C-alpha positions as CSV (number, residue, x, y, z in Angstrom):
1,M,0.0,-0.1,0.2
2,N,0.9,3.6,-0.7
3,Q,2.8,4.9,2.4
4,I,2.1,8.8,2.0
5,F,2.0,9.5,5.4
6,A,5.1,7.4,6.5
7,N,6.8,9.2,9.6
8,Q,3.8,11.7,10.0
9,T,2.4,12.0,13.1
10,A,-1.5,12.6,13.7
11,I,-3.7,13.5,16.3
12,I,-7.3,12.3,16.2
13,T,-10.1,13.4,18.7
14,G,-13.1,11.3,18.9
15,S,-11.9,8.8,17.1
16,G,-12.4,5.4,19.2
17,T,-15.5,4.7,16.6
18,G,-17.5,5.9,13.5
19,I,-15.7,8.7,11.0
20,G,-12.7,9.3,13.4
21,F,-11.7,5.7,13.8
22,A,-11.9,5.2,9.9
23,I,-9.9,8.2,9.2
24,A,-7.0,6.7,11.9
25,K,-7.4,3.6,10.3
26,A,-6.6,5.0,6.9
27,L,-3.8,7.0,8.3
28,V,-2.2,4.2,10.0
29,Q,-2.4,2.1,6.9
30,Q,-1.0,4.5,4.7
31,G,2.1,4.7,7.2
32,A,1.1,7.4,9.8
33,H,1.6,7.4,13.6
34,V,-1.7,8.1,15.3
35,L,-2.4,9.6,18.7
36,L,-6.2,7.8,19.1
37,N,-8.4,10.2,21.4
38,D,-11.6,9.4,22.6
39,Y,-13.8,10.4,25.6
40,D,-14.2,6.5,26.8
41,D,-11.2,5.2,28.0
42,T,-11.9,1.4,27.3
43,L,-13.0,2.2,23.7
44,A,-9.9,4.7,23.2
45,V,-7.5,1.7,24.3
46,Y,-9.5,-1.2,22.2
47,A,-9.7,1.1,18.9
48,A,-5.6,1.9,19.4
49,E,-5.0,-1.9,19.8
50,T,-7.2,-2.6,16.9
51,L,-5.4,-0.4,14.5
52,R,-1.7,-1.5,15.7
53,Q,-2.7,-4.4,13.9
54,E,-3.4,-2.3,10.6
55,G,0.1,-1.3,10.2
56,P,2.6,0.0,9.1
57,G,2.0,2.9,11.2
58,Q,1.6,2.9,15.2
59,C,-1.2,3.9,17.1
60,V,-1.5,4.9,20.9
61,A,-4.6,5.5,22.7
62,C,-4.8,8.8,24.5
63,P,-8.3,9.0,26.2
64,G,-9.9,11.9,27.6
65,D,-11.7,15.4,27.3
66,A,-11.2,16.8,24.3
67,S,-12.8,20.1,25.1
68,D,-10.4,20.7,28.2
69,V,-7.7,23.0,27.1
70,G,-4.7,21.2,29.6
71,F,-5.7,17.9,28.3
72,I,-5.1,19.1,25.0
73,R,-2.0,20.3,25.6
74,Q,-0.9,17.1,27.0
75,M,-2.2,15.2,23.9
76,V,0.4,17.1,21.7
77,E,3.0,16.9,24.4
78,R,1.9,12.8,24.5
79,A,2.4,12.9,20.5
80,V,5.7,14.3,20.2
81,Q,7.1,11.9,23.3
82,E,5.7,8.8,21.4
83,F,6.5,9.9,18.1
84,G,8.6,12.7,17.9
85,S,6.2,15.5,16.1
86,V,3.1,16.6,15.3
87,D,2.1,16.7,11.6
88,I,-1.5,16.6,11.5
89,A,-4.5,17.6,13.7
90,I,-8.0,16.2,13.7
91,A,-10.8,17.9,15.4
92,N,-13.2,15.2,14.8
93,A,-14.7,15.0,18.5
94,G,-17.8,16.4,18.7
95,I,-21.8,16.2,20.1
96,T,-25.1,16.5,18.6
97,V,-28.0,17.3,21.2
98,F,-31.5,17.8,19.5
99,G,-34.0,20.5,20.7
100,D,-35.2,23.6,19.1
101,I,-34.5,27.2,20.9
102,F,-37.2,27.2,23.1
103,T,-36.2,23.9,24.9
104,T,-32.3,24.1,24.8
105,T,-31.1,25.1,28.2
106,P,-27.7,26.8,29.0
107,D,-26.0,23.8,30.6
108,A,-26.7,21.7,26.8
109,F,-25.8,24.9,25.0
110,Q,-22.3,25.2,26.7
111,K,-21.9,21.3,26.6
112,I,-22.1,21.6,22.8
113,V,-20.2,24.7,22.1
114,N,-17.2,23.6,24.6
115,L,-16.7,20.3,22.7
116,N,-17.5,21.4,19.1
117,L,-16.0,25.0,19.0
118,R,-13.5,25.4,22.2
119,G,-12.1,22.1,21.8
120,S,-11.5,22.5,18.1
121,F,-10.2,25.8,18.4
122,F,-7.5,25.0,21.2
123,L,-6.6,21.7,19.4
124,A,-5.7,24.1,16.5
125,Q,-3.5,26.4,18.7
126,A,-1.6,23.7,20.4
127,A,-1.0,21.6,17.5
128,A,0.0,24.4,15.2
129,S,2.2,26.0,18.1
130,Q,4.3,22.6,17.9
131,M,4.4,22.7,13.9
132,R,5.7,26.1,14.3
133,T,8.2,25.0,16.4
134,Q,9.1,22.2,14.0
135,G,9.5,24.5,11.3
136,R,8.1,22.0,8.7
137,G,4.1,22.8,8.4
138,G,1.4,20.8,8.7
139,S,-2.1,20.2,8.5
140,V,-5.2,21.1,10.7
141,L,-8.8,19.3,9.9
142,F,-12.0,20.4,11.4
143,M,-14.9,18.1,11.0
144,S,-18.1,20.5,10.1
145,S,-21.5,19.4,8.9
146,V,-24.0,19.6,6.2
147,V,-26.1,21.4,8.8
148,G,-23.6,24.2,9.0
149,H,-24.8,25.0,5.2
150,Q,-28.5,24.4,5.4
151,A,-31.0,24.3,8.3
152,H,-32.2,21.1,9.9
153,P,-35.0,21.0,12.5
154,G,-33.8,20.4,16.0
155,L,-30.1,21.5,15.5
156,P,-29.8,25.2,16.2
157,V,-26.7,25.1,18.4
158,Y,-24.9,22.2,16.7
159,S,-25.6,24.1,13.3
160,M,-24.2,27.1,14.7
161,T,-20.8,25.7,15.9
162,K,-20.5,23.8,12.8
163,A,-21.1,26.9,10.7
164,G,-18.6,28.6,13.3
165,L,-15.8,25.7,12.5
166,E,-15.7,26.4,8.6
167,M,-15.5,30.3,9.4
168,L,-12.5,29.2,11.9
169,A,-10.5,27.3,8.9
170,K,-11.0,30.5,6.9
171,Q,-9.8,32.8,9.6
172,L,-6.8,30.5,10.4
173,V,-5.2,30.8,7.1
174,I,-4.1,34.2,8.1
175,D,-1.8,32.9,10.8
176,F,-1.3,29.4,9.6
177,S,-0.3,30.0,6.2
178,P,3.0,31.6,6.8
179,L,4.2,28.7,8.7
180,G,3.1,26.5,5.8
181,I,0.2,25.0,8.0
182,T,-2.9,24.2,6.0
183,V,-6.2,24.3,7.8
184,N,-9.5,23.1,6.2
185,A,-12.9,21.6,7.0
186,I,-14.9,18.7,6.0
187,A,-18.9,19.0,6.0
188,P,-20.5,15.4,6.0
189,G,-24.1,14.8,5.2
190,A,-25.9,11.5,6.4
191,T,-23.4,9.0,7.3
192,L,-23.2,5.5,8.4
193,T,-21.8,5.2,11.9
194,E,-22.4,3.0,14.9
195,R,-24.9,5.5,16.1
196,T,-27.0,6.1,12.9
197,L,-27.5,2.8,12.3
198,D,-29.3,2.3,15.4
199,D,-32.1,3.7,13.6
200,P,-33.9,1.3,11.4
201,D,-35.1,4.3,9.4
202,Y,-31.9,5.9,8.8
203,I,-30.9,4.0,5.6
204,P,-34.2,4.1,3.8
205,I,-34.6,7.8,4.6
206,W,-31.4,9.1,3.6
207,S,-31.2,6.7,0.4
208,R,-34.5,8.1,-1.0
209,I,-33.6,11.9,-0.5
210,T,-29.5,11.6,-1.1
211,P,-29.3,12.3,-4.9
212,M,-26.5,9.4,-5.0
213,G,-28.9,7.2,-3.6
214,R,-27.4,6.2,-0.4
215,P,-25.8,7.9,2.9
216,A,-21.9,8.0,3.1
217,T,-19.9,5.3,4.5
218,V,-17.4,6.3,7.0
219,E,-14.6,5.4,4.3
220,D,-16.0,8.2,2.0
221,I,-15.4,10.5,4.7
222,A,-12.1,9.1,5.5
223,N,-10.8,9.5,1.5
224,A,-11.6,13.4,1.9
225,A,-9.9,14.0,5.2
226,L,-6.8,11.9,3.9
227,F,-7.1,14.1,0.5
228,L,-7.0,17.3,2.7
229,V,-4.2,16.3,4.9
230,A,-2.0,15.0,2.2
231,P,1.5,16.5,1.1
232,A,-0.1,16.7,-2.2
233,S,-2.8,18.9,-1.1
234,R,-0.5,21.6,0.4
235,H,-2.0,24.5,-1.7
236,I,-5.6,24.1,-0.5
237,T,-6.3,25.7,2.8
238,G,-9.1,27.7,4.2
239,Q,-11.9,25.6,2.4
240,S,-14.8,23.6,3.4
241,L,-15.2,20.3,1.5
242,V,-18.9,18.8,1.7
243,V,-19.1,15.2,1.1
244,D,-23.1,14.4,1.3
245,G,-24.0,12.8,-2.1
246,G,-25.5,15.9,-3.5
247,W,-28.1,16.4,-0.6
248,T,-27.3,19.9,0.2
249,S,-27.8,20.6,-3.8
250,V,-31.5,19.8,-3.4
251,G,-32.0,19.9,0.4
252,I,-35.0,17.3,0.9
253,P,-35.5,17.4,4.6
254,P,-35.7,13.9,6.6
255,V,-39.1,13.6,7.0
């Protein structure tokens, strides 16, 4: 297999399952060393053990709260201790809480913003600071969503955070470009993960309303992520890549 990420180190938050795990797997298979974060200790350890079998890259677990700034800095330090550098940082950790504006509590609001925005912002800060010290550039990637582009029932706070991440990617171009660091976002549409597959109506509904006839797989999103953080994409920065099978082009609601 082509090892285009050989000897590069990636930090990926929220990667015990789903999209994050698929990205971690693809990077390990292409030679990267991955610091795999998840809030669930047991899940993080199990996922890292699984990915070590995928080689040739290495993978170590780093469980903890990806919204905690102190822990974020520890992750960067741990990556340097384990592998000698930080070359890629993917802020994948995020939470979705449904509820309209009238039922959203301050606690729920803060919980979503802390992880989706605060965690992503300070991971970018800590990782880019390390990349600046290394002096050879790198890549930062945020995980947005199609609901950052188009309104969706019950997601006012989540949608706000995802749109905010795309603006953050644009803004950080100013600070990161002189350092050779790219910063982009991916906006997945409906995607088959452990969580969405619990809903028996998910595949039929999203297959019907997605122009390409099916929801995305986690591999579809991982392929887009690897494209944006690959050395060959070093002139792509400040961009948001929608991966949704055409859904935002037609905007049919999931009812």
